[in-house]
C-alpha positions in Angstrom: 5.7 2.4 -24.8 5.2 6.0 -23.7 2.2 7.9 -22.5 1.8 10.0 -25.7 2.3 13.6 -26.6 2.5 16.6 -24.4 -1.2 17.3 -23.8 -2.3 13.7 -24.0 0.7 12.7 -21.8 -0.4 15.2 -19.2 -4.0 13.9 -19.3 -2.9 10.3 -19.0 -0.4 11.1 -16.3 -3.3 12.7 -14.3 -5.4 9.7 -15.0 -2.7 7.5 -13.5 -1.7 9.7 -10.6 -4.8 11.6 -9.3 -6.7 8.5 -8.1 -3.9 7.7 -5.8 -4.8 10.7 -3.6 -8.4 9.5 -3.3 -7.4 5.9 -2.5 -4.9 7.2 0.1 -7.8 9.1 1.8 -9.7 5.8 2.0 -6.6 4.0 3.4 -5.8 6.6 6.0 -9.4 6.9 7.1 -8.9 4.1 9.6 -6.4 6.2 11.6 -9.0 8.8 12.4 -11.9 6.4 12.9 -10.0 4.4 15.5 -8.2 7.2 17.3 -8.7 6.8 21.1 -9.3 10.2 22.8 -8.3 10.7 26.5 -11.2 9.6 28.7 -12.4 8.9 32.2 -15.4 7.2 33.8 -18.5 9.2 34.4 -19.2 9.5 38.2 -21.9 7.2 39.5 -23.5 8.6 42.6 -25.2 5.3 43.3 -21.8 3.9 44.2 -21.1 6.7 46.7 -22.2 6.8 50.4 -25.2 9.1 51.1 -23.1 12.0 52.5 -21.1 12.3 49.3 -24.0 12.1 46.8 -24.7 15.8 47.0 -21.2 16.7 45.8 -20.7 18.2 42.3 -18.0 19.4 40.0 -14.4 18.6 40.9 -15.3 17.4 44.4 -17.6 14.7 42.9 -14.8 13.6 40.6 -12.3 13.4 43.5 -14.8 11.3 45.4 -15.8 8.9 42.6 -12.8 8.6 40.2 -9.3 7.5 41.3 -6.5 9.9 40.6 -3.4 8.6 38.7 -0.1 10.2 37.9 -1.1 11.2 34.5 -4.7 12.3 35.3 -8.0 10.6 36.1 -8.3 6.8 35.9 -9.7 5.9 32.5 -11.4 2.7 33.5 -12.0 2.6 37.3 -14.4 4.0 39.9 -14.0 4.0 43.6 -16.0 1.4 45.6 -17.2 2.3 49.1 -18.2 -0.1 51.9 -21.7 0.5 53.5 -21.6 3.4 55.9 -17.9 4.2 55.4 -16.9 7.5 53.7 -13.5 6.1 52.6 -13.2 3.8 49.6 -11.9 0.3 50.0 -11.3 -0.6 46.4 -12.0 0.2 42.7 -14.2 -1.3 40.0 -15.1 -0.9 36.4 -17.1 2.1 35.0 -20.9 1.8 35.3 -22.2 4.9 33.5 -20.0 5.2 30.5 -17.2 7.5 29.8 -16.4 11.2 29.4 -14.2 11.8 26.3 -11.8 14.7 25.8 -12.9 15.7 22.3 -12.1 16.3 19.5 -10.0 13.2 18.7 -8.1 13.4 15.4 -10.2 16.4 14.5 -13.5 14.5 15.0 -16.1 15.1 17.7 -17.3 11.5 17.2 -15.6 8.4 15.9 -15.9 4.6 16.2 -14.4 4.7 19.7 -16.8 7.2 21.1 -19.8 5.9 19.2 -19.6 2.4 20.7 -17.4 3.0 23.8 -14.5 0.9 22.5 -12.3 1.5 25.5 -11.3 -0.4 28.6 -12.8 -3.9 28.4 -13.9 -3.3 24.8 -10.6 -1.7 23.7 -9.6 -4.9 21.9 -12.3 -4.2 19.3 -10.3 -1.4 17.8 -7.3 -3.6 16.8 -9.9 -6.1 15.6 -11.4 -3.5 13.3 -8.0 -2.5 12.0 -7.0 -6.1 11.4 -10.2 -6.8 9.6 -9.7 -3.8 7.3 -6.2 -5.0 6.5 -7.6 -8.4 5.8 -9.9 -6.8 3.3 -7.0 -5.1 1.6 -5.2 -8.4 1.4 -8.2 -10.3 -0.1 -8.8 -7.4 -2.5 -5.2 -7.4 -3.8 -5.3 -11.1 -4.6 -8.8 -11.0 -6.1 -8.1 -7.9 -8.2 -4.8 -9.4 -9.4 -6.7 -12.4 -10.8 -9.3 -10.2 -12.4 -6.6 -8.0 -14.0 -5.1 -11.0 -15.8 -8.4 -12.3 -16.9 -10.6 -9.2 -17.7 -8.0 -6.5 -18.1 -6.5 -3.7 -16.1 -9.0 -0.9 -16.9 -12.3 -2.9 -16.3 -10.9 -4.2 -13.0 -10.0 -0.6 -11.8 -13.5 0.7 -12.8 -15.3 -2.2 -11.2 -13.4 -1.8 -7.9 -14.1 1.9 -7.8 -17.8 1.3 -8.5 -18.0 -1.2 -5.7 -16.2 1.1 -3.3 -19.0 3.7 -3.5 -21.9 1.6 -2.0 -19.5 -0.1 0.4 -18.3 3.2 1.7 -21.8 4.4 2.2 -22.5 1.1 4.1 -19.7 2.1 6.5 -21.2 5.5 7.0 -24.7 4.2 7.6 -23.6 1.3 9.9 -25.9 0.9 12.9 -23.7 -1.4 15.0 -20.1 -2.5 15.4 -20.6 -5.8 13.5 -21.9 -4.0 10.5 -18.9 -1.7 10.6 -16.5 -4.7 10.7 -18.1 -6.3 7.6 -18.5 -3.0 5.6 -14.9 -1.9 6.4 -13.6 -5.3 5.3 -15.4 -5.1 1.9 -14.5 -1.4 1.6 -10.8 -2.2 2.0 -11.1 -5.0 -0.6 -12.6 -2.6 -3.1 -9.9 0.1 -2.5 -7.1 -2.5 -2.8 -8.5 -3.7 -6.1 -8.6 -0.2 -7.5 -5.0 0.4 -6.2 -3.6 -2.7 -7.8 -5.3 -2.4 -11.2 -4.2 1.2 -11.4 -0.6 0.4 -10.4 -0.3 -2.3 -13.1 -2.0 -0.2 -15.9 0.2 2.8 -15.1 3.4 0.8 -15.2 2.6 -1.0 -18.5 2.0 2.3 -20.3 5.5 3.6 -19.5 8.8 3.0 -21.3 11.8 1.7 -19.3 13.5 5.0 -18.5 10.3 6.5 -17.0 8.8 3.6 -15.1 10.4 4.5 -11.8 9.7 8.2 -12.0 6.1 7.7 -12.9 5.6 5.3 -10.1 7.3 7.4 -7.5 5.2 10.5 -8.6 2.2 8.3 -8.0 3.6 7.6 -4.5 3.8 11.3 -3.8 0.2 11.7 -4.8 -0.6 8.9 -2.3 1.3 10.8 0.4 -0.6 14.0 -0.5 -3.8 12.1 0.0 -2.7 11.0 3.5 -1.7 14.6 4.3 -5.2 15.8 3.3 -6.9 13.6 5.9 -6.4 15.8 9.0 -7.7 18.8 7.2 -10.7 16.9 5.9 -11.4 15.5 9.4 -11.4 19.0 10.8 -13.9 20.1 8.2 -16.2 17.1 8.7 -16.0 16.8 12.5 -18.0 13.6 12.6 -16.8 10.1 11.4 -20.0 9.4 9.4 -19.7 12.7 7.5 -15.9 12.1 7.0 -16.6 8.6 5.6 -19.4 10.0 3.4 -17.1 12.7 2.1 -14.4 10.2 1.1 -17.0 8.0 -0.5 -18.3 11.0 -2.6 -14.7 11.7 -3.8 -14.5 8.0 -4.9 -17.9 8.3 -6.6 -16.7 11.4 -8.5 -13.5 9.6 -9.4 -15.5 6.6 -10.8 -17.7 8.9 -12.8 -14.8 10.7 -14.5 -12.5 7.8 -15.1 -15.1 6.0 -17.3 -13.6 8.2 -20.0 -11.0 6.1 -21.9 -8.9 9.2 -22.5 -7.9 9.2 -18.8 -6.9 5.6 -18.6 -6.3 3.3 -21.5 -6.3 -0.5 -21.4 -2.8 -1.8 -21.3 -1.5 -2.6 -24.8 1.0 -4.9 -23.4 -1.6 -7.1 -21.8 -3.7 -7.1 -25.0 -0.7 -8.1 -27.0 0.3 -10.8 -24.5 -3.2 -12.3 -24.5 -3.5 -12.2 -28.3 -6.4 -9.7 -28.7 -5.3 -8.0 -31.9 -8.4 -5.8 -32.6 -8.4 -4.2 -29.1 -4.7 -3.9 -29.2 -4.9 -2.2 -32.6 -7.4 0.4 -31.3 -5.3 1.2 -28.2 -2.1 1.5 -30.3 -3.8 3.8 -32.7 -5.0 6.0 -29.9 -1.4 6.2 -28.7 -0.2 6.9 -32.2 -2.6 9.8 -32.7 -1.1 11.4 -29.6 2.6 11.3 -30.5 3.7 7.8 -31.2 5.8 7.5 -34.4 4.0 5.8 -37.3 6.9 3.3 -38.0 6.8 1.9 -34.5 3.0 1.7 -34.7 3.2 -0.3 -37.9 5.8 -2.7 -36.3 3.5 -3.2 -33.3 0.5 -3.9 -35.5 2.5 -6.4 -37.6 3.7 -8.1 -34.4 0.1 -8.6 -33.4 -0.9 -9.9 -36.8 2.1 -12.2 -37.5 3.3 -13.1 -34.1 3.4 -16.8 -33.0 0.2 -18.2 -31.4 0.1 -17.9 -27.6 -2.5 -18.8 -24.9 -5.0 -16.0 -24.4 -5.0 -16.2 -20.6 -2.7 -17.6 -18.0 -3.5 -18.8 -14.4 -1.5 -17.8 -11.4 -1.1 -21.5 -10.7 1.4 -21.6 -13.6 3.9 -19.8 -11.4 4.3 -23.0 -9.5 5.7 -24.7 -12.7 8.4 -22.0 -13.1 11.7 -21.7 -11.3 12.9 -18.1 -11.8 9.5 -16.4 -11.7 8.5 -18.4 -8.5 11.8 -17.5 -6.8 11.6 -13.8 -7.7 7.9 -13.6 -6.5 8.6 -15.4 -3.2 11.7 -13.2 -2.4 10.0 -9.9 -3.2 6.8 -10.9 -1.4 8.9 -11.9 1.7 10.7 -8.6 1.5 7.5 -6.6 1.3 6.1 -8.6 4.3 9.2 -7.9 6.3 9.3 -4.2 5.4 5.7 -3.6 6.5 5.8 -5.9 9.5 8.9 -4.6 11.1 7.8 -1.0 10.9 5.9 -1.3 14.2 9.1 -2.1 16.0 10.4 1.4 15.1 7.2 3.4 15.4 6.6 2.1 18.9 9.7 4.1 20.0 8.3 7.2 18.4 5.0 7.2 20.3 6.2 8.8 23.6 7.6 11.7 21.5 4.5 12.1 19.4 1.5 12.0 21.9 -1.0 13.8 19.6 -2.6 12.3 16.5 -1.6 15.1 14.1 2.1 15.1 15.1 2.3 11.3 14.9 0.4 11.3 11.6 2.7 13.9 10.0 5.8 12.2 11.3 4.9 8.8 9.8 3.8 10.4 6.5 7.1 12.4 6.5 9.2 9.3 6.8 7.2 7.8 3.9 7.9 10.8 1.8 11.6 10.7 2.6 11.7 7.0 1.6 9.9 7.7 -1.6 12.3 10.5 -2.5 15.3 8.4 -1.7 14.1 5.5 -3.9 13.4 8.0 -6.7 16.9 9.5 -6.6 18.9 6.3 -6.2 17.1 3.3 -7.7 17.5 4.6 -11.3 21.1 5.4 -10.8 22.4 2.3 -8.9 19.7 -0.3 -9.8 16.7 -1.7 -8.0 18.5 -4.7 -6.4 21.4 -2.7 -4.9 19.0 -0.1 -3.3 16.6 -2.7 -2.0 19.6 -4.5 -0.5 20.9 -1.3 1.1 17.5 -0.4 2.6 17.0 -4.0 3.9 20.5 -3.9 5.6 19.6 -0.5 7.2 16.3 -1.9 8.4 17.9 -5.0 9.9 20.8 -3.2 11.6 18.5 -0.6 13.1 16.2 -3.3 14.4 19.0 -5.4 15.9 20.5 -2.4 17.6 17.2 -1.4 19.1 16.5 -5.0 20.1 19.8 -5.5 22.0 20.8 -2.0 23.2 17.8 0.1 23.7 18.2 0.3 27.5 21.9 1.2 27.1 21.6 3.9 24.4 20.9 7.6 24.7 17.4 8.6 24.0 18.5 10.6 21.0 20.2 7.6 19.4 17.2 5.4 20.0 15.0 8.1 18.3 17.4 8.4 15.4 17.6 4.6 14.8 13.8 4.5 15.0 13.4 7.2 12.3 16.0 5.6 10.1 14.4 2.2 10.5 10.9 3.5 9.8 12.1 5.3 6.6 14.2 2.3 5.4 11.3 -0.2 6.0 9.0 2.1 4.0 11.6 2.0 1.2 11.9 -1.8 1.4 8.1 -2.2 1.0 7.8 0.4 -1.8 10.7 -0.9 -3.8 9.8 -4.6 -3.4 6.4 -4.0 -4.9 7.8 -1.9 -7.8 10.6 -4.5 -8.4 8.0 -7.3 -8.5 6.0 -5.4 -11.1 9.1 -5.2 -13.3 10.2 -8.8 -13.1 6.9 -10.6 -13.3 5.7 -11.3 -16.9 2.7 -9.5 -18.3 0.5 -12.6 -18.6 0.5 -13.1 -14.8 1.7 -9.7 -13.6 -1.6 -8.8 -12.0 -2.0 -12.1 -10.0 1.7 -12.2 -9.0 1.8 -8.6 -7.9 -1.5 -9.1 -6.0 0.2 -11.8 -3.9 3.2 -9.5 -3.2 0.9 -6.6 -2.2 -1.2 -9.0 -0.2 1.9 -10.1 1.7 2.6 -6.4 2.4 -0.8 -5.9 4.1 -0.4 -9.1 6.1 2.8 -7.6 7.5 1.0 -4.4 8.3 -1.5 -6.4 10.4 1.3 -7.1 12.9 0.9 -3.6 14.4 -2.8 -3.8 15.4 -2.4 -7.4 16.6 0.4 -6.4 19.0 -1.6 -3.4 20.1 -4.3 -5.7 21.7 -4.4 -5.0 25.4 -2.5 -7.4 27.7 -0.6 -8.6 24.6 2.9 -9.9 25.6 4.0 -10.7 22.1 5.9 -7.5 21.1 9.4 -8.8 22.1 8.8 -12.0 20.2 7.5 -10.0 17.2 10.7 -7.9 17.3 13.0 -10.9 17.5 11.2 -12.7 14.6 11.1 -9.8 12.2 14.7 -8.8 13.0 15.8 -12.4 12.1 13.6 -12.3 9.0 15.3 -9.0 7.9 18.7 -10.7 7.9 17.3 -13.6 5.9 15.8 -11.1 3.4 19.3 -9.6 2.9 20.7 -12.9 1.8 17.8 -13.7 -0.5 17.7 -10.4 -2.3 21.1 -11.2 -3.7 19.4 -13.9 -5.8 17.2 -11.4 -7.7 17.9 -10.2 -11.3 18.2 -6.6 -12.2 15.4 -4.9 -14.1 16.8 -1.4 -14.5 16.5 -0.2 -18.1 15.1 -3.5 -19.3 11.7 -4.0 -21.0 8.9 -5.7 -19.2 8.8 -9.4 -19.7 5.8 -10.5 -21.7 5.6 -14.3 -21.5 6.5 -16.9 -19.0 9.5 -17.7 -21.1 10.7 -14.1 -20.9 10.3 -14.2 -17.1 12.3 -17.4 -16.9 15.1 -16.0 -19.0 16.0 -13.3 -16.4 19.4 -13.9 -14.8 21.1 -12.6 -11.8 23.9 -10.2 -12.7 27.0 -9.6 -10.5 26.2 -7.4 -7.5 28.8 -4.8 -7.9 28.7 -4.4 -11.7 26.2 -2.2 -13.5 23.6 -4.3 -15.3 23.8 -4.0 -19.1 20.9 -2.2 -20.8 18.9 -3.8 -23.5 20.9 -2.3 -26.3 23.9 -4.2 -25.0 22.3 -7.7 -25.2 24.2 -10.3 -27.2 23.3 -10.9 -30.9 22.3 -14.5 -30.3 19.5 -14.9 -27.8 19.6 -17.7 -25.2 17.7 -20.9 -26.0 15.2 -20.1 -23.3 14.0 -17.0 -25.1 11.6 -17.8 -28.0 12.6 -16.2 -31.3 10.1 -13.7 -32.7 11.0 -12.2 -36.1 7.6 -10.4 -36.6 9.1 -6.9 -36.2 12.0 -7.8 -38.5 9.4 -9.1 -41.1 7.5 -5.8 -40.8 10.6 -3.8 -41.4 11.6 -5.9 -44.4 8.2 -5.4 -45.9 8.4 -1.6 -45.6 11.9 -1.7 -47.2 10.6 -3.8 -50.1 7.7 -1.4 -50.6 9.9 1.7 -50.6 10.2 3.3 -54.1 13.9 4.4 -53.6 16.4 1.8 -54.7 19.3 1.1 -52.4 22.4 3.1 -53.0 25.6 1.5 -54.2 28.5 1.6 -51.9 
């Protein structure tokens, strides 16, 4: 099922791609809001002995703030005994902090607004973890809504909810309000992302699914690249949050037009909604869909065997192949996103500034997207996912065991390769899951896989909590999990060139092909279907009716 003719195809392609840039802005917003600028304590003359209280400028700083190797102490002030001009110790800041601004292009962000440094520094990872929790909950909830109410209504509802929630973040009056609003804002963004992902995939035919999805990935990367420029224009975190929210509001207003995003015909057919499916198929036919294929689709809707209207995600537990595929791909997405912090931590000393680190991480994401786009259609999803997982695991193990013995250039190279490979693992795991999960539960199943991805991402802010000693254990656990993921990926089927499974029976009929032999395409399937696949002769019946109605008699041989 294609996207239609040249002009409608371009319009619908824009409808499936352009929102990714706006959603990426909402996702990357947290990087700028939580960026910690260089800071030091403000001098407190009340802590100084009387002879030193008349000092000013750099002399006052030298008398009040300890000097460290890298500059002024960020969290300590000198303490003086009574009547002694020499300090005998240090203590925490008493009059707030002086910040070296701008930070990430902003003259004010969450850190400077509520002094989230020193003893309160743990609140920044808390906010980031809460936001990721919102993306996790939003993915799961939106997946359930997609399978029950449809892809398009779920996308529009999530966008509509993101607007007031985004304004709530911008107007927050205390840190607790920011936490709650950011959690709900992340949930709304995740819902829009998931619904759009599923709807876009189900409007594509097999040869174009990967390309359309990867182009959407490049739009996402473009949105992330726009963040620094937008931050430089806005200069304040509230204005930046408001600008992103207004972009989402404009998106919600424009995407109410059905011409930009149709409801998925596959979902309508799978849930036995013939009238709505007929209208959607007619809209596709008016664009550029052949009339014969349209008639066959309509006959299939009218004469197909009865099926349940809706399915629950709990039905996955009663399956064997679908359950196995979902667990393996969710586990791979979790590993790919969770292990990334083990690599990016080695890049931090080489990228001290926000813009350089941001561009480097987005660059590795773009490289991973390009690699998947060029290879997964040629060599298959499973083979490339296995290769990227192997690269991730090997890079992680080498860094874990040999970092102190390797040259700095080799450590940097392994970190870059591991970061790009882990991006590719996450990206391909989500796409692979969308292809092997059946239409009737694709939303809910993919929501769980995407949710596992965001749970893995939460490992980075958790290990960034001050005085945390869990990084080594985190590295060991995820490196071990990566090796386990390599073994489990071999159990997956190959979805390259195959149609999307519609029913649970279609999902259960998928089989694992040999690893080093190209998976056969659909036109190479055997004449007799396996017993696990239900027989559906509706399309054959429609073709026979057209032949019988044809006025031309068959020619004699």
